[in-house]
N, C-alpha and C positions, 0 to 999 in steps of 0.2 A: 294480830299479825303473826304471832308465833305459830299458830296452827297453819296459817297460810304458807309460811316459810317451810314448815315441815312437809306439807303436801307438795310444794314445789320441788323440794329436795328429793322426796320419794319418787315423784313423777320423772325427774331428770335421770335418776338412777335406772328407773324402769325403761325409759326410752333408750338409754345407752345399752342396756342388756338386750333389749329387743333388737336393736340395730346389729349388735354382735351376732345374735342368734340368726338373723336373716342373712347376714353376710356369710356366715359359716354354712348355712343351709344352701345358699345360692352357689357357693364354691363347691360344695359336695355334689350338688346336682350337675354342675358343669364337668366335674371330674368323672362322674358316673357316665355322662354322655360320651366324653372323650375315651374312657376305657372301653365302653361298648363298641365304639367305632373302631378302636384299635383291635379288639377281639375279632370283629368281622373281617378286617383286613388281613389279619394273620392266619385266619382259617379256623374251622370249627374245632379241630383237635387241640390247638393251642388255647383257644378260648375256653374249652372245657377244663383244661389243666389250670389256667390262670384264674378261672372263676371258682375253683374249689374252695369252700370255706374251711376255716380252721375248726376241726372237730375235737381238738384236745380241750378238755374241760379245765378251766382255771378256777379252782376252788378258793383262791385267795380273795378275801374281802378288802384287803388293803395291802399295798406294797410296803407299808411300815410294819415290821413284825410285832412290835408292842401293841400298836393299835389294832392289828388283825386279831391278836389274842383276846382283846377286849370285845371286839365285834362278834366273834364266834360264840360268845356266851349267850347271845340273844337270837331270837328267831327272825326279828324284823329286818336285819341286814340281808338275809337270804331272800325275803320277799321283795325288798328294795332292789336287789340285783335282778330278779325276774322282771320287775316293773321297768327297770332301765333297759333290760334286754328286749322287752317287747316294744320299746320305742326305737329299736335299731341302733342303740348307742353302746359303745364299748367303753364304759366308764365304771370303775370299781366303786362299790358303795362307800368305802373309806374316803376316797377322793371326793365323792359327791357330798358326804357329810361335812368334810373339812371346808369345802368351797361354800356350802350353805352357811356354816357357822361364821366363816370369815366375812361373808357378805352381810350377815346380820349384825356382826360386831362393828364393822366399818360404818354401816348406815346408822346404827345407834349413836356412835360417837359424833358423826356429822350432824345429825339432828339435834343432839344434846348441845352442840356448840351454838346453834341458832335459837333453841327454845329454852334450854336449861330446865326442862321439865322431864321428870323420870317417865311418867306415863306416856307422853307423846313419843319420847325417844324409844321406849320399850315397844310400843305398838309399831312404830316405823321399822325397828329392827326385826321384829317377828314377821312383818309383812315382807321385808326384803329377804329374810332367811327362807321364806316359802317360795320365792320366785323360781329358783332352780327346779323345785318339784313341780311347779305349775308349768314350766317350759317342757319338762319331760312328759307330763300328763298330756299337754297339747300335742307334742310330737307323737306320742303313743296313739292318741285318738286319731290323728291324721293317718298314721301308718296302718292302723286297724281298718279305718274307713277305706283306704286305698286297696288293701288286701280284700276287703269285703266286696268292693266294686269289681275287682278282677276275678273273684272266686268262681262265678258262673262260667266265665271263659275257660278257667282251668279245668272245671269238670267236663265241659263240652269237648275240650281238646283231648282229655283222657278218654272220653267216650269214642271220639273219632279214631284215636290211636288203637283202642281195643277193637273197634269195628274193622280196622285195616289189618288186623292180625298181629299187632305188636303186643309184647308182654306189658304188664303193668309197670315194671321197672323202666322199660324203654319209654313208656308214656311219661313217667316222672322226669326222665332226662330231657324229653322234648319240652315239657313245661318249664324246666329249669333253664333251657336255652332260649326259647322263643318269647316268653312272656316278660313283661317289665317288672321292676321292683314294686313292692316287696314280695310278690308271689314267687318270683323266680328264686330269690334267696332262700325262702323257707322250703320250697320243694327241692331245691338243690341240696339242702341239708338232709332232707329225708332220703333222697336218692343216694347220697354219699354214705349215709349211715348204714343203710341196708346193703350197699355194695361192699362195705368194709366188714360185714358180718353181723350187724345188729338185726335181730328179727324185725320183720316188717311191722308187726303189732307194736313193738316198743318204739320204733321210729315214728309211727303214726301217733302214738300217745305223746311223744315228745312234741310233735306238731301241735297237738291240742294244748300243751302247756305254753308253748311260745306264742300261739295265736288263740287266745281264749274267746272264741266266737261260737255261737250256737250252730251256725252253718258248718263250721269245721268239725264240731263234735258229731253232727248228723252225718257228715261225709265219712268220718272215720268209722262210725257205727255201721253204716251201710256197707263199707268195704269189709269190715271184720265179719259181719253176718254173711256176706256173699262168699267170703273165703271159707267159712265153716259149713255152709249149707249148699253152696253152688248157685248157679243161675247165670242169666245173661248180664254180664257186667256192663256192656254198652247201654242196654236198656235201662238198667238201674241208674247209671250216671245221667242219662238223658232226663229221666223223670226227676231226679234230684235237682238238676240244673233248672228245670221248669218250676219246681216248687220254690226254689230260692229266688228266682226272678219274680214270681208272683208275690212272694213275701216283700221284696223290695218295692214293688208297685203299691201294695197295701200300706207299707210303712210311709211311702211318699204321700199318699192320700191322708194318712193320719197326721203327718206333720203340717200339711196344708190346713186341715180343719182345726188344729190346735195352735195355729200361729198367733191368733189373737190372745189366747190364754198365756202363751209364753211371753208375748210382749207386755201383757199386764203384769206378769211376775217380775220382769226386768224393771218396769217403771216403779212398781211398789217397793222393790228392794233398793233401788238407787235414789228414790225421792228423798228419804230422810237425810242421806249423806249430802246430797246437793243442797238441800235447805240449810243444813248445819254450816256448810261452807259459805253460802250466801249470807247468812246471818252473821258469821264471823267477819266477813268483809264489811258489812254495813255497821255493825256494832260489836267490836271485839270484846269489850268489857262484859257485855251481856252474855256472850257465849263462854267466856273464860270461867264464869262461875260454875259451869258444869264440870270443869276439870280441877278447879281449886277446892270448891266446897265438897264436904264429905257426902252430903245428900245428893249433890249433882253427880258425883262419881258413881254412886249406887244406881242412880237413874240411868246413867249411860250404860252400865253393865247390864241392867235388866232390859233396857231397850234393845241392846245388841243381841241378847239371848232371844228375846221375843221376835225380833226381826229375822234372825237366823231360822228359828223354828217355823215362822210363817212362810219364809221363802222355800224351805224344804217341803212343807206341806203343799204349797201351790205347785212346786215343780213336780212333786209326785203325782198330783192330780192330772197335770197336762202331759206327763211323760207316759204314754201308753205303749207298752211293749207288744209287738206283733209276733 
């Protein structure tokens, strides 16, 4: 029953965190809609001024000076900051690390009260400590997917703008004003950066860093090559939009054809954990030997390693990049 209690406590904490995440996301979505309607009512001029993002770079990794001095000694906090920024979140790495550590410590103490077992408490604490990173990764993946879906419309809008005689900067402003998030935010940053004096090349390279997608890199390369060699910008953008839409179509076909393999991977990865939990409910003493006995602990570690490697191999097989 100890393992069951630990699983229930971890599940309860996970549900609470997911509920908080969904509530905050829903509130942010409602605020975004409200702000968008207010911008439309107040006029395009005020909307452009109110929607201007903050271009001042904040290099602090933490608002706590002592902790900030510790974080700047390593490279991973900088990568973590880029990762969080790609999710559209304004959270400093220091605050994120403290939150994760506190969540892991609280979960460890709660599970230890019910189980009094170090290994179970440590595993639950590590799992809880990784939840903020998992939430950021999910939000980042959704944001990148939303940008990827809107990207062909961005390119076509730029092409129509160029065909109508507008400059590329004017096209960026139109994209930043008319398209939904997150495409409007990212291109608004590009527009404001080059408006305030940053070379267009550097502004586009910054876009590649904030949105690490192959389509964006292809778009930036095409623009830079056109800027160096010349050519019909509208035609180049139309062809690029067509290529990206065809890539999406092929990627959808691949996902359909590999659905069975991905479902097999999910079943094979989750089956041992489900069986372990069922056996613990049926006969707790039989399963507890794996956690108490030294040989059982070694078997669990080896099984976890082999299960992880097998899942990675299966996932690499069914994940076909287009």
